[in-house]
C-alpha positions, 0 to 999 in steps of 0.5 A: 610969306602968307597963304595969299602970297604963296597961292599966287606964286603956286598959280604962276608955277612955283612948285616950292610955293605949292609944296609949302601950302601942301605941308601947311595944310596936309595934317588938316586935310588928312584929319578931315578925310579920316573923320569922314572915312573912318579909316586911315588908309582911305583917309590918306588916299582921299587927302592925296587926291584932294591935293592933286584935285586942288592943284589941277584946279589951282588957276580957278582958285581966288587967292584972296579967299582962305585956302583951307575951307576950299581944300576941306571941301574938296576933301569932303566931296571926295570922301563922299564919292569914296563911300559907295554905300551906307553899309561900307560907311558903317563897316569903316566906322566899326573898323575905326572903333576897333582900331582906336588904340587903348589909352596908355599910362604916360609917365605924367601919371594918372592926370594924363591918363584921365585926359586920354580916357576922356578924349577917347570917350568923347571921340566915341560919342562924336562917332555915334552921330550922323556923318553931317553932325560929325563933320560940322562939329569937327570943322568947328571945334577940332579944325577950329574954323571960324563959322564963315570958313566952316560954311565955305567948307560945307558949302552952306550959308553961315546961318545954316552952320549955326543951326547945324552946329546947335543941333549937333551939339544937342545930339552930342549932349544926348549921346553923352548923357545916355552913354558916357555919363562921366563926360556929361559934366563937361560943357561944349562951347 
């Protein structure tokens, strides 16, 4: 059963259909909330509230539209509401940086360790960008949303997504070249 059929059933009161949609989207919603809050506990709260709000508004959702961008937009709005001040946001970012686990040597050897270190460094580089830049990079590259779905999640035009993404990747390249020279050989698509 596809998302549209599940959503139609959920709109008719089918709890099992709604639960299936939640299970399918919970990881993406949590990751997006974590990106925006920088704290796992806050992200869990935002993700849970996003599904509650979506359920309360289920009758207004057009099931012919993709579900994920709608959920991620709700998540973005809730995360923005949760950040009451710039100071609190930066505090959460610093906690997230401190809590980032050190890569461990896996039995797969040095190659896996190098990949983990590269991923951790890239994540740290992304975390140095403005929130809006982090969000567009996350949605497009990590959540693998199309330009159209990213635009819907952000509530902007597709052309705006393209220009924001271009500027964000330029800023990320500058951060990588300045502070993460080992990553500078890697290209962002």
